[in-house]
N, C-alpha and C positions, 0 to 999 in steps of 0.2 A: 494728608497730601502724600502721594507716592514719591519714591526716590526720583523717578523721571521728572515729575512735576517740580520737585525741589531743585534739581539741577537746572532745569529750563529757566526757573525763576532767577537763579544765580546768573545765568547767561544774559537774560534780559536786563537785569540790574547792571551787569558789567558793561553791556553795550551802551546803555544810557550814560553811565559814568565815564566811559571812554570819550564820548563826545565833549563832556565838560573838561576832561583832563587835557584833551588836545588843544583847548583854548586857554588853559591855565597859564598865568604869568610865571616867569622864572622865580621872581621874588616870593610868590605865593607857594610854589612847590618847595623852595628852600626853607621857608618858614615851617611848613609841615614836617620836613625832614628833621629840622632842629627840635621841633616840639616832640616828635616821636622819640628822638634820642634822649631828650630830657626825661620823658615819661618812663623809658626803660630803666633809667637810673633810679628814678623815684620809686618805681614798682619792683625794685630788685628783690626784696624779701618775698613778695607775692610770686614773682617768677620762679624763685628757687623752691618755694613751697609747691607750686604746681608741677615743676619739673621733678620733684621728689616723688610725686604720685606716679609719674611715668617711669621713673627708675625702679620704684618698688614693683610695679606691674611687670616691668621688663625682667627683673631678677626672677620673679615668680614664673615667667614664661620661659626662663632659661636662656635669655639672650647672652651671647658670648661677651667677653671683656671688651673687644674692639667695638661692638655695637653699643654697649653701654657707655663707652667713652664718647662715641659720636653723639649719643643722646644727652649726655650730662651737660648741665649748665653750672657755672660757678661765677663768682663776682668778676673774674678776669674775662670770661667769655661774654658776659653781659656788657661789660665795659667795651669790649671789642665790637660787639654789635652796634652799640651806640656810636662809637667812633667811626664805624663803617658808614653809618647814616650821615654823620657830619661830613665825612670825606666826600660822599656823593653830592651833598649840598654845595661843596666847594668846587665841584667839577663844572666845566662849561656845559651849558644847556645845548644839546644838539638840535632841539626842535626849532624849526624855522630857519636854520642855517642855509644860506644860499651860496652855491658854488658853481664854478665853470660858466659864469654868465658871460656871454660873448655875442657880438653882432654877427649875423649871417648876411650873405650877399643881398638878400631881400630887404634888409633893413631891420628885421625883427631881432630882438635879443632873446637868446635861448639859454637857460640855465637849469639847475636842479635845486630843489628845496627838500630839506630833510624833514620827515614827518613820522609820527608814531605809527607802530604797527596796528594798534587798536586794542584788542583784548588778547592777553597772553594767559594760557593755562599752564601752570607749573605743577608737576607731579614729582614728589621727592620723598626720600626716606630718612629717617633717624634724626638728622641734624636740625634742631630748632632754629639755629642761626640763619638757615636758608629763608625762613619766614620773614625776617627783618631785611636780609639782603635783597630778596626778590621784590619785596614791597618797595624798598627804597629805589632800586633801579627802575622798576616799573613806573613809579611815581615821577621820577626826574625825567624819564624819557617820554612822559605824556601818555602812558598807557594805563589801562585798567588790568588788574590781574586777578585770576582765580587760583587759589593755592590749595592743593590737595596733598597734605603731608602724610607721613606714615601714621598708622593707628597707634604705634608705640609712643608717639610724641604729641598726642592730641591735646593733653592738658597744657603742655608748654606752648604749643602753637596758638591755642586760643587765648592764652594769657598775653602773649606777644601781640596778637592781632588786636586785642583790646587797646593796647597802647597806640597801635597804628591808627585805629579808627578815631580815637580821641584827637590825635595829632592832625588827622585830615580835617575833621569837623571844626576844630579850633582855628584852622587856617582857611575855612570857607570852601573846602573841597568836599566832594561827596564821599561818605564813608564806604560806599559800594565800589570805590576805585580799588580797594583791596578786600577780597572776600576769601575767607577760609572755609573749605568744605567741612562742616561740623560732624558729619556722619563718618563712622569708621567702616562702614559697609564697603567691601572691596568692589562691589558693582558700581560704585560711584566713579571709579576710574574709567570703566567702559563707557559710562554715560558721557563723561568729559571728552573722551576721544571721538565721540560722534556728534559733538555740538558745533558742527561747521557753520551753522547759522549765526552763532554768537562768538566763537573763538577763532582768532586769526592764525595763531601759531601755538604749538605745544612744546614745552621744554621739560624733558624728563631728567631728573638728577637722582641717581641711585645705582644699584647693582645691574649687572648685565641682563639678568632676567627681566627686570622692570623695563629697561630700555628696549630689549628685543620685543617685549609685548607691545609697548607703545608704538614702536616702528611698524609692527605687523598690523595693528588694529586701527591706528589713527586714520581718520578721514580728513585730517587737517595737517598742514605742513609741520614738520618736526625739526627742531634744532637739537642735535645730539652728538654723542660719541659712544661707541659700544665698549671699546677697550682702551686701556692706557698702557700698551706694551711699548715702553720707552727704552731706548738704547743710549749708552755712552760708548764711543769708540776712542780708544787711546792710541794715537798715531805714533809712528816710530820717532817723529820729531817733537814729541810732547815734552813739556817741562815736567820733570818728575814730581816736584812738589805740587804743582797745579793738578796733575793727573790724579795723585792720591787724594787730594782735598776734594776735587769735583766728584770722582767716582765714589768716594766714601759718603759724602753728603747726599748725593743723588739717590743712594739706597737707604741710608739709615736715618735721615733727618725725620722722616715719617714713613711708615710702611704701608698704610692703608689708603694712599691717595693715588689718583690717576696719573700724576706726573712723577711718580717714583720710578727710578730705573729698575727694570726687570732683567735685562741682559747687558752684560759688559763684554765688549769686544776689545781685544788687545793685539796690537801688531806684534808679530813674533820677534822683531828686533829689540823691542823694549820690554817684552814680557819678563825676561830674567831679572830686570831691575825693578819693575813696578809690581809684579804679582806677589812676590814674597811679602812686600810691605802691606799690600792691600789684603791679602789672605789673613795675615796676622790681625789686622784691625777688624776685619769682618768677623773673624772667629771670636775675638774678644767681645764684640757686640752681640754675639749669639746668632749670627746670620748663617744659615745652612747654605753651603756652596755646592753647586752642581756644575761640572765642567766637562769639556771635551778631553780627549786623551792627553793632549799637550798641556792642558791646564792641570789635570790630575797629577802630572809628573812633578809639580811644584809642592804638593802636599798630599800625603796618603789619606787624609781625612776628607778630601774633596770627593763627593759622590759622582758617579758617571752621569752625564747629561743625556737625556733622550731627545728624540725629535719633538716630543710633546713639550719639553722644557723650553725650547726656543719659541714656542707659540703660546706660552702661558703667562697671563697677568696674575702674579701670585698674591699681591696685596698682603704680603706677609714677609717675615725675615728669611726669605729664600732668594738666592741670586744664581742665575745661569751665567757662566763665563765661557767664552770661546776665544782661543788664540787664532788669529787669522794671518794668512800669508802676506797680505798687503792691503792697501786702501781699497782696491777694486773688490776684493773678497768681502771686506767689511760692508761696502756699499751694496753688494749683492745680497748679503745676509739681511741688512735693514730693509731692502726692497721686498724681500720675500716675507719677512715676519713682522715688520713694524705695523702698528695699528694706525699710523699716520697722526699720532698725537704729538709726541715730542721726542726728538733725537738730537744728540749732541756729539761734537768732536772735541778732543783735546789735542792741540797741535800748535807748534810755532811756525809751521809752514803756511803762509797766508794764501798761497795759490791753491793748496789742498783745502784750506778752510773755505775759500770761495767756491770751489767745486762742490763741497759738501752743502753749502748754503743753497747753491743753485739746483743740485741734483736730488737732494732728499725731499721727497714729496710729503712732508708732514705739516701740521698746522703751526707748529713752532719748531724752528731749527736753530741750534745754539752752537757757539764757538767758545770754548774755555769757560763754560758756565754750567752749573748744575741744572738738570732737568726740573728740579723743584721750583725754579723760577717761572715755570709756565703757569701763571696765575694772574687773574685780573688785577688784584691789588698790586702785585709786583710789577705789572706792566703799566701801572699808573691809571688804570681804568676805574679805580674804586673797587667795590665788591663786584663779583661777576655772577651772572645768572647761570653759568655753566661753560663748558668748553665744547666747541663744535669741531668735528673732523670732516664735516661736509664741505663741499667746495662752492656751493651756491648760497648767496646772501651773507651768512656770517661764518667765519672760520677762526679757530683758536678761541681764547677766552672771550666770552661775549659780555660786553659791558653796555654802556649807554648807546653808543652808536650802533651796536649789533641789534638793539631793540627798536631801531628805527629803520625806515626805508627812505627812498628818494622818489620824488615825482618831478617830471619836467615842468618848468614854468616858461611861459612865452610873454614877452613884453613888446607891445607894438604901439603904434599911434595911428590907428585906423587902417593898418596894413591889410590888403586883400591879395589873394593869390590869383 
């Protein structure tokens, strides 16, 4: 069987499974999720063994430390995957939810019903936990999913998928509701992107190169974000302790994530108070600082920032810092350079905070909180399928509701027009 035929068969299987999933009862879906979580715990030793195969191959291929860290499983991460599935089971089922039901002058009732999208194709890199997260969210939202993980995680993904399939069948649901593309042939991605007869939406999770390729080649709607160029603005009326805590956490809590701060903006009035404290903490943490001329005046070790620095998502212990004249200059900087992912302000001036919330056009906008909170789990969505910076359908962390759509429903009693 050719690769094309193999992928087409996956699509046919998924379409058939999607019909069954759309009718699945909430209790049945929750049973499958709990069963999958139990199986991940039971199969922990096997998962670690299969993951070690991927890690060994990754080291031989020269994967860097950050990629190996994303690829690695350990007991804590397996436990987190299982807990993620249980949390999804505890979330309200969005499928079938009816809203905005109201009478019209004609006497009919018009409302909206939430329904699954159908078949979701998910293309991702490195992180095996995405296999469990995507399966769980797809299952609870009544969809079928086709998962194409990175070749570097093939053994881990297939081992996790085996647990998922058993959990589905034990609960009377079709195993084909979650299918992992077994081939590591890169051409499989191209095939997936052209399967508009079987796939309703594509979700890419990975580096900018992958997402750009998916966006350019897909014949199917895509839920995506290209960059996570996030800002924190420390206002003149910020609380000093809050400012230091938020700005430090937003950069250093984890470097390689899309919701990590990449540019810090500081009002000139508070810069003499806050920057020496932050510069010291960043330098102790090993963060390379690149700043404007006003920022460099606070420490000779700060490198000069270039135009490119304001437009760069580092995903590394590097931070660009700019001292701004006022709130409006900070807003102009964010408007010019933000990737519309997540931006935050630290201030005790509620009127400015309201302006920031209203005027910053990002998928998540925060007041006195770290950008690292831009996450489906932290938002109470359970695991997330990804983060969208698009404005149509889903925006921000995409959880269960983002994997559904709505259709109009009309209730009458023999009404005619």
